[in-house]
N, C-alpha and C positions, 0 to 999 in steps of 0.2 A: 624192955625198957628203951625208951626213945633217946636218941642222941640229938643235942641241939647244935646244928650246923649254921645257925643264923649269922654269926659273925666269924665263922671259921675261914681261914685262908683257903683251905682245900676241902671240898665236899662232894660226895657222890649224889648225883641227881638223875631223875628220870626226865626224859625229853619225849613227850607223847604227842604224836601227830594223829589227829582224829580225822577220819575220812567217812563221808556219806556219799554213796554212789561214786560220781567222778570228781567230787569236790572235797577240798580240805578246809578244815575249820581254822580260821585265824582269830585269835583273841587279843584284845588290847589290854595290856597290863595296867592295873589300877594305880592311882597315885599313892595308895596305901602300901604298896609293895616296897620292900627294902631296896631292890635292885631293878633296873630296867623299866622304870615307871613310864607309862604312856607309849611304850613301844609294842608293836605287834609281835605275836609269837604263837607257839603252840602251847599245850599244857606242860607244866613242869612241877616237879616236887622233889624234895630231899628224900633220899633213901636213908631213913633215920629210925627204923624200928625193925622188929623181928619178922615182919611179913616177907613172904617170897616176893620176887620182883613182879610176877604176874598179879598177885594179890594187891600189891602196891599200885599197880596200874589201874586195876579196877577201882580201888579206893579213890584215886585221883579223879577218875571219870565221874564217880558218884559225887564226890565232894565239890568239884569245880564246875560240873555241868548239870548236876541234878538228875543224871540218868541212873538206871538200875543195871545190874549185871546182865539181866535178860535182854537189855538193849544193845549189848555187845555181840557182834557177829563173829569177829575174829581179832586175835591179838598176834602180831608178828614182831619178833625181836630183830632189831637192826644192830649196828655197830655199838661197841663200847670203846671210848677213847678219852684221852686227857685233853681238855680245852683250856687254854690259858687266856684269861682276860687281863691284859696288862693294864688297862685303864683302871680297873677295880682292884688290881693286885690280888686276884683270886684265881683259883684253878678249879675246874669242874670235871669230875669223872662222870662223863655223860653216857647214859644207858638209853639208847634210842629205841623207841617202840612206835609201831603203826597200829592203830586201833580202828577197825571198821565197825560202824554202828548201823543199826537198823532203824533208828528213830532220830531224826534231826532236830526234834523239839527240845533244845537244851535251855537250861535256866542258869545263868552265870552266877557264880559266887562273888563275894566282895573282891576277890583277887583280880577280876577283870571288869572293865567298864563297857566294852563293846565286843561284838562278834561279827564276822562275815564269813560266808562260804565262798571259796574261790577255786578255780582250776589251778593246778600247781604253778603253771607259768605266770599267772597273774599276781602271785605273791610278791614278785619283784617290784610291784607298784606301791608297796607298803614299807614304811620304815620299821624294820624288824630288829630283834635282839641279835647280838653278836653270835655268829655261827649258824643262825637260822637257815639262811639260804643254802649253805653247804649241806646241812643236815636234811633239808627237804629233798635235795637231789638224791641223797642216799636212800631216803624213804621211798621215793618214787620208783626206785629200782627193785624194791622188795616184792 
């Protein structure tokens, strides 16, 4: 049974960085999203059901990028930590993942309006969601 964290003050979330060869996928969050509209980010989703973390990562890749499980080369688990967003008065229990894919031909869902592939250092040229830059540094070390 799914838990609805949409308006919860505290919520567990997946933070999924997608990599193809030497580049990372940045996606611009849609205006339809409840938080962080029009900011660049990686994939994210609530941990809100009975799936394992890895199953949830695959689900988000399929849902948000239109890829299949067969397109995933490797999934690496990063840190889990508490992130406080004082501006929104919310806290996110962030579970960081790096997903390497074999197929860069993604099809964005309604959650994102644009995409770009960048080398990690170039992500600083984009206006990103809170905590993104710090999480990218952690992911690049995996």
